[in-house]
LOBAMI-523476 format. One record per residue: chain; residue in three letters; residue number from 1; x, y, z of N, C-alpha, C, O in turn. Coordinates in pm, 1 decimal. Atoms other than C-alpha are relative to their C-alpha. Example, Ala and Ser with C-alpha at 12.3 -4.5 7.8 and 13.67 -1.06 7.14 Angstrom:
<gukols>
  c    r    k       nxx       nyy       nzz      caxx      cayy      cazz       cxx       cyy       czz       oxx       oyy       ozz
  A  ala    1      89.0    -119.0       0.0    1230.0    -450.0     780.0      90.0     120.0       0.0     193.6     118.1      66.5
  A  ser    2     -82.0    -119.0      -6.0    1367.0    -106.0     714.0     -77.0     109.0      73.0     -26.1     219.8      89.9
</gukols>
This chain:
<gukols>
  c    r    k       nxx       nyy       nzz      caxx      cayy      cazz       cxx       cyy       czz       oxx       oyy       ozz
  A  glu    1      -4.2     -14.4     144.3    8002.0    8090.0   11474.4     -71.8     128.9     -38.4    -180.9     157.6      10.7
  A  gly    2      60.5    -123.7      46.7    7932.1    8419.5   11301.2      34.3     121.5      83.5      -5.9     232.4      48.3
  A  gly    3     -36.1    -112.2     -85.1    8075.6    8636.8   11579.8     135.1      57.9     -37.5     204.1       7.6    -126.2
  A  leu    4    -130.3     -63.9      19.2    8377.0    8865.0   11592.3      81.1     -15.2     127.5      25.1     -20.6     237.0
  A  met    5     -88.5       0.4    -115.4    8677.8    8842.5   11821.4     121.8      84.4     -33.1     158.6      99.4    -149.5
  A  val    6    -120.0     -80.8      16.0    8980.8    9061.9   11874.7     119.8     -87.2      36.0     120.5    -154.3     139.2
  A  val    7    -122.0      76.9     -22.6    9323.5    8899.7   11846.9     116.9      96.8      -0.2     132.9     174.5     -94.3
  A  asp    8    -123.1     -78.1      -5.0    9644.6    9070.7   11955.5     113.5     -88.9     -48.6     125.9    -204.0      -6.7
  A  ser    9    -116.5      74.6      46.0    9956.9    8961.4   11772.6     115.7      97.3     -16.9      96.9     218.8     -22.1
  A  tyr   10    -120.1     -81.9      15.0   10312.0    9084.7   11732.3      92.0     -68.8     -99.0     116.3    -189.1     -89.1
  A  leu   11     -94.2      52.1      99.0   10548.4    9038.6   11440.6     120.3      92.1       0.7     107.6     210.3     -31.3
  A  asp   12    -116.7     -87.3      -7.6   10902.2    9166.2   11484.8      91.8     -10.4    -121.6     182.1      71.9    -136.9
  A  thr   13     -76.6      11.4     123.1   11049.9    9046.0   11154.1     -98.7     -11.9    -114.3    -167.6    -113.0    -127.4
  A  his   14     101.9     -10.7     103.3   10842.5    9145.8   10855.5      49.7     -59.4    -131.0     157.3     -23.6    -178.8
  A  his   15     -37.4      62.0     126.4   10852.4    8934.7   10540.5    -111.1      10.4    -104.5    -114.3     -68.5    -198.9
  A  asn   16     109.4     -22.5      95.0   10541.3    9063.4   10356.6     -79.4    -127.0     -28.2    -111.6    -156.0    -143.4
  A  gly   17      77.5     122.1      15.5   10353.3    8740.1   10415.5    -140.8      16.7      54.5    -200.6     123.7      43.1
  A  his   18     134.4      -3.9     -55.9   10026.1    8655.0   10584.9      -5.5     -85.9     125.6      85.5    -163.7     154.4
  A  his   19      24.0      90.8    -112.0    9887.4    8494.5   10896.1    -138.7     -59.8     -15.4    -227.3      -0.9     -77.3
  A  glu   20     129.1      68.5       0.1    9603.1    8250.0   10937.4     -31.7     -41.2     143.2      58.1     -75.1     220.3
  A  met   21      44.6      41.9    -132.4    9399.5    8170.2   11247.7    -102.5    -110.8     -18.3    -185.1    -106.5    -109.6
  A  arg   22      96.6     109.7       0.5    9206.7    7851.6   11315.9     -51.9     -18.5     142.4      12.6      21.4     239.3
  A  ala   23      61.2      25.5    -129.9    8977.7    7747.4   11598.5     -29.1    -149.1      13.7     -31.9    -223.0     -84.8
  A  cys   24      40.3     137.0     -28.3    8887.4    7420.1   11761.5    -112.9       6.7     102.1    -104.4      80.6     200.2
  A  val   25     114.0       1.5     -91.4    8556.6    7349.0   11932.2      34.8     -87.3     119.1      61.2    -206.7     104.5
  A  met   26     -33.4      73.2    -122.0    8624.6    7248.5   12290.5    -114.4     -94.3      37.0    -231.5     -63.5      14.5
  A  asp   27      97.1     100.4     -41.0    8448.0    6940.9   12424.3      27.4     -33.9     145.9     131.4     -91.4     177.9
  A  asp   28     -19.2      26.9    -142.6    8400.6    6915.7   12802.6      15.5    -148.6      29.8      77.9    -186.0     129.1
  A  asn   29     -10.6     143.9     -20.0    8370.0    6538.2   12766.7     133.1     -56.0     -48.3     167.8    -169.8     -16.5
  A  asp   30    -129.9      43.4      53.1    8706.9    6517.2   12589.3      99.7     114.3      14.0     128.6     183.3     -83.8
  A  pro   31     -89.9    -113.9     -24.0    8950.3    6766.7   12749.5     128.9      -4.5     -79.9     195.6      98.1     -93.0
  A  ala   32    -122.6       9.9      79.4    9239.1    6637.3   12536.4     -20.8      46.1    -143.7      75.5      63.5    -218.4
  A  lys   33      27.1     -45.9     135.3    9064.2    6749.2   12218.6      65.5     137.0     -20.4      82.7     212.1      75.6
  A  cys   34     -66.1    -125.6      35.9    9231.2    7043.7   12041.2     146.5       0.3      43.2     203.2     105.6      72.5
  A  ser   35    -141.4       6.0     -37.3    9578.6    6921.8   12125.4      89.7     -31.3    -119.2     211.9     -34.3    -105.1
  A  thr   36     -80.2      26.5     119.4    9689.5    6840.6   11770.0     -41.0      95.0    -111.9    -156.8     136.4    -117.1
  A  pro   37      32.5     -91.4     110.5    9707.1    7062.3   11458.6    -116.4     -48.0     -86.5    -194.8      33.7    -134.8
  A  gly   38     106.3      51.6      84.9    9472.2    6832.8   11267.1    -139.5      31.8      50.8    -234.0      38.6     -27.8
  A  glu   39     131.3     -30.6     -56.6    9187.5    6914.9   11505.7     -43.6     144.4     -26.2    -157.9     181.3       0.7
  A  phe   40      32.6    -137.9      34.8    9202.2    7277.1   11392.8     -31.0      14.6    -148.8     -90.4     114.2    -190.0
  A  glu   41      22.5      -6.9     144.9    9188.4    7200.5   11018.2    -149.6       4.2     -29.6    -229.6     -63.7      34.8
  A  gly   42     141.0     -14.9      36.9    8862.5    7300.8   10853.2     -73.9     102.4      83.2    -192.9     125.5      61.7
  A  asn   43      61.8    -101.3     -86.2    8795.9    7566.8   11118.0      73.3     132.7     -13.3     105.9     197.2      86.3
  A  glu   44     -71.8    -124.3      24.8    8966.5    7863.6   10956.0     -87.6     119.7      37.1    -207.1     122.2       7.9
  A  leu   45      69.2    -124.6     -33.3    8870.7    8205.8   11090.6      25.5     101.0    -110.6     133.0     100.7    -170.7
  A  his   46     -15.0    -100.4     105.4    8815.3    8492.8   10846.9      56.2     128.8      58.4      10.4     176.7     162.2
  A  phe   47     -56.9    -128.7     -39.3    9028.1    8805.7   10876.6     -93.9     110.7     -46.4    -132.5     114.2    -163.2
  A  val   48      97.1    -105.0      33.1    8800.1    9111.6   10887.2      67.8     134.8     -18.9      52.2     197.6    -123.6
  A  arg   49     -64.1    -131.6      13.0    9008.2    9424.0   10956.8     109.1      16.3     104.6     113.9     -54.9     204.9
  A  asp   50    -109.3     -37.4     -88.3    9313.1    9573.0   11122.9     -50.6     111.8      90.3     -84.6     219.6      41.5
  A  leu   51      48.7    -102.2     -93.7    9208.3    9763.5   11436.9     109.2      96.4      44.5      79.1     205.9      91.9
  A  ile   52    -110.5     -82.8     -47.3    9554.0    9903.8   11514.3      42.1     103.5    -103.4      65.1     219.2     -68.3
  A  his   53     -49.5     -89.2     104.3    9656.1   10057.5   11180.4    -101.8      19.8    -113.0     -64.9       8.2    -229.9
  A  pro   54      95.1     -13.3     110.6    9334.3   10119.8   10987.4      30.5     120.0     -89.1      11.9     113.2    -210.6
  A  glu   55     -34.7    -119.9      76.6    9445.6   10468.2   10880.6     111.5      73.6      72.1      99.7     193.2      98.7
  A  ala   56    -110.4     -63.8     -72.7    9775.2   10535.8   11057.2      58.6     113.0     -83.9      90.0      94.2    -201.4
  A  arg   57     -47.7    -119.6      71.5    9895.9   10884.9   10962.4     115.5      63.6      73.9     124.4      56.5     196.4
  A  asp   58    -111.4     -74.5     -56.0   10211.3   11085.3   11016.3     -54.8     120.1      76.3    -144.2     189.2      27.5
  A  asp   59      48.6    -110.9     -83.1   10161.5   11341.3   11295.7      22.3     136.7     -63.4     -55.9     228.8     -39.5
  A  val   60     -33.4    -130.2      59.1   10320.7   11623.1   11094.0     -66.7      19.0    -135.4    -135.1     118.8    -158.2
  A  thr   61      49.4     -17.9     137.5   10224.6   11564.2   10731.8    -141.2     -52.0     -21.6    -208.6     -10.8    -116.1
  A  gly   62     131.2      60.1      19.0    9907.1   11362.6   10777.2      -0.3    -110.9    -104.7    -104.7    -169.7    -133.0
  A  ala   63      -9.6     103.6     102.7   10033.1   11119.4   10512.6      -6.5    -138.6      65.0      35.7    -155.3     179.4
  A  pro   64      -0.7     135.6     -55.7    9975.2   10746.6   10561.5     142.9     -43.4      28.8     231.2     -27.2     -55.4
  A  asn   65    -136.2      40.4     -35.3   10277.6   10607.2   10745.7      10.6    -146.2      41.2     120.2    -194.6      69.6
  A  his   66      -5.2     141.9     -33.3   10184.9   10250.6   10823.6    -118.0     -67.8     -66.9    -232.7     -43.4     -29.7
  A  pro   67     111.7      65.1      67.3    9981.8   10033.2   10591.5     -69.8     -99.5      91.8      -6.0    -169.8     170.1
  A  ala   68      78.2      94.2     -79.2    9704.8    9835.4   10751.4      11.9    -140.1     -57.5      36.6    -158.1    -176.8
  A  met   69      16.6     136.1      51.8    9682.1    9460.2   10728.7    -131.0       0.2     -76.2    -222.9      74.8     -42.4
  A  tyr   70     123.2       3.1      77.8    9419.3    9376.6   10474.8     -40.0    -143.8     -29.3      45.4    -232.2     -36.1
  A  pro   71      44.5     134.2      35.5    9204.7    9074.9   10392.7      34.0     -29.8    -146.0      39.5      60.7    -229.2
  A  asp   72     -24.4      44.6     136.8    9285.2    8875.6   10080.8    -130.7     -60.2     -50.5    -171.5    -165.7      -1.9
  A  pro   73     129.3      49.7      45.4    8957.7    8829.9    9887.9       5.4    -144.1     -51.6     -93.6    -216.6     -42.3
  A  ala   74     -12.4     136.8      50.1    9089.2    8507.4    9732.4      14.8    -100.9     113.8     -18.7    -218.3      97.9
  A  tyr   75     -21.3      86.0    -116.5    9175.4    8366.4   10077.5     -49.1      74.3     124.5      31.4     135.0     195.0
  A  pro   76      54.3     -81.4    -109.5    8941.7    8518.4   10339.7      54.7     -35.3     138.1      38.0      41.8     232.6
  A  glu   77     -57.6      37.2    -129.0    9118.9    8330.8   10619.5     136.4      63.9      23.1     193.4      48.5     131.1
  A  arg   78    -132.9     -59.9     -12.7    9441.9    8526.0   10556.6      -8.1     148.9      33.4     -88.5     222.5     -23.8
  A  gly   79     -25.4    -140.3     -23.9    9542.6    8857.3   10706.3     135.6      30.3     -62.7     236.1     -28.8     -23.4
  A  met   80    -123.6     -26.7      74.4    9805.8    9003.7   10474.2      80.3     110.7      67.9      28.2     219.0      94.7
  A  tyr   81     -88.7    -102.5     -53.1   10101.1    9188.8   10622.5      37.4      94.3    -113.5      68.6      50.1    -224.1
  A  ala   82     -30.0    -100.4     103.6   10165.3    9510.8   10432.5     111.0      90.6      48.7     121.1     120.2     167.7
  A  gly   83    -103.3     -97.7     -29.0   10464.2    9743.6   10415.5     108.6     -55.6      78.4     203.8      15.2     111.0
</gukols>
């Protein structure tokens, strides 16, 4: 809790939506835990920043050419797809 992690993801069909990530605390005494969606509810991870496209620029003009994903202040667990 309170740490940062890097997540790689790929989206090949863009619909200007968002993604959400959740975690489940593993329990060595119950290896079957975290096998249903309900066990992830209430453990939403907060989106912090886009590491791939923070300031992507065109090689020739220097103009921004790929908008970064951005956090939604109203929903900190969402990473918003842009562009």
